[in-house]
C-alpha positions as CSV (number, residue, x, y, z in Angstrom):
1,X,168.4,134.3,86.9
2,X,164.8,133.9,86.3
3,X,163.0,130.7,86.0
4,X,159.4,130.5,84.6
5,X,157.4,127.6,85.2
6,X,155.1,126.6,82.4
7,X,151.8,125.5,83.7
8,X,150.4,122.4,82.1
9,X,147.1,123.0,80.1
10,X,144.2,121.4,81.9
11,X,143.0,118.2,80.4
12,X,139.4,117.9,79.2
13,X,137.3,115.0,81.0
14,X,137.1,112.0,79.0
15,X,134.2,111.6,76.4
16,X,132.5,109.1,78.6
17,X,132.4,111.5,81.6
18,X,131.0,114.3,79.5
19,X,128.4,112.1,78.1
20,X,127.4,111.0,81.6
21,X,127.3,114.6,82.7
22,X,125.0,115.5,79.9
23,X,122.7,112.6,80.7
24,X,122.5,113.8,84.4
25,X,121.7,117.1,83.1
26,X,119.0,116.0,80.8
27,X,117.4,113.7,83.6
28,X,117.4,116.6,86.1
29,X,115.7,118.9,83.5
30,X,113.1,116.3,82.8
31,X,112.4,116.0,86.4
32,X,112.2,119.6,87.0
33,X,109.8,120.1,84.1
34,X,107.6,117.3,85.4
35,X,107.6,118.9,88.8
36,X,106.7,122.3,87.3
37,X,103.8,120.7,85.2
38,X,102.6,118.9,88.3
39,X,102.5,122.0,90.5
40,X,100.6,124.0,87.6
41,X,98.2,121.1,87.3
42,X,97.6,120.9,91.1
43,X,97.0,124.8,91.2
44,X,94.6,124.5,88.3
45,X,92.6,121.7,89.8
46,X,92.3,123.4,93.3
47,X,91.1,126.6,91.4
48,X,88.5,124.5,89.6
49,X,87.4,122.9,92.9
50,X,87.1,126.3,94.6
51,X,85.0,127.6,91.6
52,X,82.8,124.6,91.7
53,X,82.3,125.1,95.4
54,X,81.7,128.8,95.1
55,X,79.1,128.0,92.3
56,X,77.4,125.5,94.5
57,X,77.1,127.8,97.3
58,X,75.8,130.7,95.2
59,X,73.2,128.4,93.6
60,X,72.0,127.2,97.0
61,X,71.9,130.8,98.3
62,X,69.8,131.9,95.3
63,X,67.5,128.9,95.5
64,X,67.1,128.3,99.3
65,X,67.9,131.5,101.2
C-alpha cells in the first residue's frame, strides 16, 4: 500500500513583514548610494588637492629655480 504525503504549500509572509523588508532594502540602498557618492567626492577632492599642489610646485620651480 502506497501512502503519499501532501506537502503543505509554503505560506507567504504577512503584508506588514513584506513592507518592513522593503523598507529595510530601501534604507540599505540609500545608505549604499550615499557611501558611494561620498567616496567619489573624496577621491575628487584629493585629486583636486594634488593638482593644486603640483601646480604650485611647478609655478615655484618656474619662477624661483
